[in-house]
C-alpha positions in Angstrom: 68.2 -16.1 51.7 69.6 -13.9 48.9 73.3 -14.9 49.8 72.0 -17.8 47.6 70.7 -16.3 44.4 74.0 -15.7 42.5 75.2 -19.1 43.1 71.8 -20.9 42.3 71.7 -19.0 39.3 75.4 -20.0 38.5 74.8 -23.7 39.0 71.7 -23.7 37.0 73.7 -22.2 34.0 76.3 -25.3 34.7 73.5 -27.7 34.6 71.9 -26.3 31.7 75.5 -26.2 29.6 76.2 -29.7 30.7 72.8 -30.9 29.4 73.3 -29.2 26.3 76.9 -30.6 25.9 78.1 -27.6 25.8 82.0 -26.5 26.5 81.3 -24.2 29.2 85.1 -23.2 30.5 85.9 -22.5 26.5 82.4 -20.6 26.3 83.3 -18.4 29.6 86.6 -17.6 28.0 85.1 -16.7 24.9 82.3 -14.3 26.8 85.4 -13.1 28.4 87.2 -12.1 25.3 84.0 -10.4 23.8 83.7 -8.6 27.1 87.2 -7.2 26.6 87.2 -6.4 23.4 83.8 -4.4 24.0 85.4 -2.8 27.1 88.5 -1.7 24.9 86.1 -0.3 21.9 83.8 1.7 24.9 86.8 3.0 26.7 87.2 6.3 24.6 83.8 7.0 24.9 83.7 6.6 28.6 86.4 8.5 29.1 85.5 11.2 26.8 82.3 11.5 28.9 83.8 11.4 32.1 86.1 14.8 30.8 83.1 16.2 29.5 81.4 16.0 32.7 83.8 17.0 34.9 84.5 20.0 32.7 80.5 20.9 32.7 80.2 20.5 36.4 83.6 22.1 37.4 83.0 25.0 35.2 79.8 26.0 37.0 78.2 26.6 33.2 75.1 25.0 34.8 74.7 27.7 37.2 75.7 30.1 34.4 72.7 29.0 32.2 70.5 28.4 35.2 70.7 32.2 36.0 70.7 33.4 32.4 67.0 31.4 32.0 66.1 32.0 35.1 63.9 35.2 34.3 61.9 33.4 31.8 61.2 30.3 34.1 60.0 32.7 36.9 57.7 34.0 34.2 56.1 30.4 33.1 55.7 29.4 37.1 58.0 26.7 36.4 60.4 26.7 40.0 63.7 27.8 39.3 65.3 25.7 41.9 64.9 22.3 40.0 66.4 24.1 36.7 69.7 22.5 37.5 68.5 19.1 37.9 66.5 19.5 34.8 69.6 20.6 32.8 72.3 18.4 34.3 69.8 15.2 34.3 70.6 14.2 30.6 73.9 14.4 30.9 75.2 12.8 33.9 73.4 10.4 36.5 75.5 10.8 39.5 75.7 14.4 39.2 72.0 15.1 38.8 71.6 12.8 42.1 74.0 15.3 44.0 72.1 18.4 42.9 68.9 16.2 43.9 70.2 15.8 47.3 71.1 19.4 47.6 67.6 20.3 46.5 66.2 17.9 49.0 68.6 19.2 52.0 68.0 23.0 51.0 64.0 22.0 50.6 63.1 19.2 52.5 61.4 16.1 50.8 57.9 16.5 51.8 58.0 19.9 49.9 56.7 20.9 46.8 60.1 21.5 45.4 61.5 18.2 46.9 58.2 16.0 45.5 59.1 17.8 42.1 63.0 17.4 42.0 62.7 13.4 43.1 59.9 12.9 40.1 61.8 14.8 37.6 65.0 12.6 38.6 62.8 9.6 38.3 61.2 10.2 35.1 64.0 11.5 33.0 67.0 9.8 32.0 70.8 10.5 31.0 70.1 10.7 27.5 73.4 12.2 25.9 75.0 9.4 27.9 72.8 6.7 27.0 73.0 7.7 23.2 76.8 7.7 23.3 77.1 4.6 24.9 74.9 2.5 23.2 75.7 3.7 19.8 79.8 3.6 20.3 79.1 -0.1 21.6 77.5 -1.2 18.3 79.5 1.2 16.2 77.2 3.5 14.8 78.7 7.2 14.0 75.4 8.8 12.9 73.3 9.5 15.5 70.2 10.9 13.2 67.4 12.1 15.2 68.1 10.2 18.2 69.5 13.1 20.2 66.7 15.6 19.3 64.2 13.0 20.4 65.8 11.6 23.2 66.0 15.4 24.4 62.3 16.4 23.5 61.7 13.2 25.7 63.3 14.4 28.7 61.8 18.1 28.1 58.8 16.2 28.2 59.2 14.4 31.5 60.0 17.7 33.1 56.8 19.2 31.8 54.8 16.3 32.9 56.7 16.5 36.0 55.4 20.0 37.0 52.1 19.2 35.8 51.6 15.8 38.0 53.4 17.3 40.8 51.2 19.9 41.1 47.9 18.5 40.3 48.7 16.0 43.2 50.7 17.8 45.6 49.8 21.3 45.5 
């Protein structure tokens, strides 16, 4: 049944285009040209993000930062096992999934740490990636307060993840 979904949508679009007397093929070609232009404009941003994420993950800077902050987070009763996830999630979704997988393999899925890591993964976002891609796609150079607000929202999500998981699962 699901295999027919996309062809049905395409047929609906074609029928609607014929009904509205639109040159479907030329419109499609125009859309492809605009998509290619956007892809070419976004390529430097994507390439830079890939290099930056590779440098961050390959250099183990996240582990170094976690070791520096570990004592502070132990004092405030923040589970240090999920700290790498909290630091990496705003940067890279795929890298944070690898960290989540490692946490779940080490601590289990039905443990406090496993549940906390899962809630964190679901409630935070790849803020730096999103800001760089969206702003580059529409040509905005000055991000103003967007990065700060996005990272504060991620921090709030991490804090609320700890609170909610502590209330429901501890």
